[in-house]
C-alpha positions as semicolon CSV with decimal commas, in nm:
position;residue;x (nm);y (nm);z (nm)
1;M;0,248;1,245;-1,190
2;T;0,247;0,937;-0,968
3;L;0,563;0,733;-0,920
4;Q;0,612;0,405;-0,735
5;M;0,927;0,226;-0,629
6;V;1,046;-0,033;-0,884
7;D;1,131;-0,272;-0,602
8;C;1,070;-0,276;-0,228
9;L;1,280;-0,126;0,046
10;A;1,556;-0,358;0,173
11;T;1,372;-0,410;0,504
12;K;1,025;-0,562;0,534
13;A;0,767;-0,420;0,776
14;P;0,421;-0,501;0,918
15;M;0,112;-0,285;0,867
16;N;0,034;-0,302;1,241
17;S;0,194;-0,468;1,543
18;A;-0,124;-0,675;1,596
19;N;-0,340;-0,864;1,346
20;T;-0,602;-0,595;1,295
21;N;-0,713;-0,370;1,012
22;S;-0,938;-0,161;1,238
23;G;-0,905;0,201;1,127
24;G;-0,777;0,091;0,786
25;W;-0,496;0,274;0,610
26;E;-0,589;0,597;0,788
27;N;-0,487;0,467;1,131
28;C;-0,240;0,186;1,065
29;A;0,117;0,198;1,197
30;M;0,255;0,173;0,843
31;R;0,097;0,509;0,754
32;K;0,132;0,686;1,088
33;S;0,490;0,584;1,167
34;N;0,672;0,414;0,881
35;M;0,574;0,654;0,601
36;A;0,687;0,954;0,810
37;T;1,021;0,781;0,872
38;Y;1,068;0,696;0,504
39;L;0,987;1,053;0,402
40;S;1,238;1,193;0,652
41;Q;1,510;0,970;0,502
42;L;1,470;1,123;0,154
43;T;1,685;1,417;0,051
44;S;1,536;1,762;0,110
45;A;1,508;1,806;-0,269
46;W;1,280;1,501;-0,289
47;Q;1,087;1,601;0,023
48;N;1,016;1,941;-0,136
49;A;0,922;1,792;-0,476
50;I;0,671;1,539;-0,339
51;K;0,316;1,670;-0,328
52;Q;0,047;1,578;-0,077
53;V;-0,245;1,397;-0,244
54;N;-0,578;1,255;-0,130
55;K;-0,599;0,875;-0,129
56;L;-0,915;0,666;-0,086
57;S;-0,923;0,359;0,138
58;S;-1,170;0,146;0,331
59;A;-1,212;0,217;0,701
60;G;-1,123;-0,147;0,778
61;S;-1,310;-0,385;1,013
62;Q;-1,518;-0,515;0,719
63;S;-1,657;-0,165;0,658
64;T;-1,752;-0,043;0,311
65;T;-1,703;0,318;0,423
66;I;-1,436;0,490;0,215
67;K;-1,211;0,736;0,395
68;T;-0,990;1,004;0,239
69;T;-0,639;1,060;0,370
70;A;-0,389;1,330;0,273
71;D;-0,056;1,158;0,206
72;K;0,287;1,240;0,068
73;L;0,395;0,874;0,065
74;F;0,136;0,598;0,028
75;L;0,089;0,234;-0,060
76;L;-0,117;0,155;-0,368
77;S;-0,463;0,001;-0,329
78;E;-0,566;-0,333;-0,475
79;V;-0,770;-0,172;-0,755
80;E;-0,487;0,071;-0,841
81;I;-0,266;-0,233;-0,909
82;F;-0,505;-0,500;-1,043
83;G;-0,793;-0,294;-1,187
84;S;-1,048;-0,493;-0,986
85;T;-1,111;-0,608;-0,631
86;S;-1,059;-0,964;-0,514
87;Y;-1,010;-0,906;-0,143
88;S;-1,089;-0,535;-0,085
89;V;-1,397;-0,315;-0,107
90;S;-1,463;-0,106;-0,417
91;G;-1,403;0,268;-0,423
92;E;-1,030;0,286;-0,348
93;G;-0,932;0,458;-0,674
94;T;-0,871;0,341;-1,029
95;Q;-0,600;0,132;-1,190
96;Y;-0,276;0,307;-1,277
97;A;-0,182;0,304;-1,647
98;Y;0,149;0,128;-1,573
99;Y;-0,031;-0,180;-1,438
100;K;-0,316;-0,156;-1,690
101;A;-0,053;-0,187;-1,965
102;G;0,036;-0,533;-1,830
103;N;0,364;-0,447;-1,659
104;S;0,495;-0,682;-1,392
105;K;0,358;-0,671;-1,041
106;V;0,656;-0,867;-0,905
107;K;0,877;-0,666;-0,670
108;N;1,199;-0,768;-0,500
109;V;1,336;-0,728;-0,150
110;S;1,716;-0,743;-0,157
111;G;1,711;-0,914;-0,499
112;S;1,447;-1,182;-0,430
113;A;1,080;-1,171;-0,533
114;S;0,869;-1,091;-0,228
115;N;0,516;-1,030;-0,108
116;W;0,449;-0,655;-0,078
117;W;0,182;-0,449;0,096
118;E;-0,117;-0,259;-0,038
119;R;-0,307;-0,001;0,167
120;S;-0,639;-0,186;0,120
121;P;-0,780;-0,354;0,431
122;C;-0,923;-0,701;0,363
123;A;-1,299;-0,675;0,310
124;N;-1,402;-1,012;0,453
125;Y;-1,205;-1,025;0,776
126;T;-1,059;-0,788;1,032
127;T;-0,706;-0,923;1,076
128;G;-0,529;-0,828;0,754
129;F;-0,456;-0,611;0,457
130;C;-0,428;-0,690;0,090
131;S;-0,089;-0,766;-0,055
132;V;0,075;-0,872;-0,379
133;G;0,228;-1,219;-0,377
134;S;0,584;-1,292;-0,484
135;S;0,444;-1,417;-0,818
136;G;0,254;-1,090;-0,872
137;S;-0,091;-1,223;-0,776
138;A;-0,354;-1,065;-0,548
139;R;-0,325;-1,194;-0,191
140;T;-0,395;-1,110;0,170
141;S;-0,167;-1,108;0,472
142;N;-0,213;-1,078;0,846
143;A;-0,145;-0,718;0,948
144;S;0,145;-0,811;1,177
145;A;0,331;-1,004;0,904
146;S;0,642;-0,840;0,764
147;R;0,605;-0,775;0,392
148;G;0,784;-0,565;0,133
149;V;0,716;-0,192;0,113
150;A;0,703;-0,021;-0,229
151;F;0,553;0,320;-0,165
152;G;0,417;0,561;-0,421
153;F;0,424;0,941;-0,433
154;C;0,325;1,229;-0,658
155;V;0,540;1,511;-0,796
């Protein structure tokens, strides 16, 4: 079973310190540093309940190569949220039933609607990742921009 945060964490974060999506989700700071920190902040009961799963993501740098990463905490891809690709490459999974049913894509940071990150690198340029806008629409953001974080996990 896959779960995702209803809203974002109280603190926004960038995907990388520089505007690059080189290495994609597999090698971005959000995955390598932030997700490990977030996991360590969960209770041991949650840490033990969360299962490692394989997630599919583009390699970044305008590549259509799909990489597989083993993750306990992860960001959703554009297609997992929207069911199609506007700004990412195809092959990053399938739409989750929750979003397919028409549920809201709007997420809050500290009570206000906010842009939030996806793990999908932008397909047409090398400086950003896909995101969800504060209105719930598909967007892109420079990798160094601070956006909301609403991670998913499997139990």
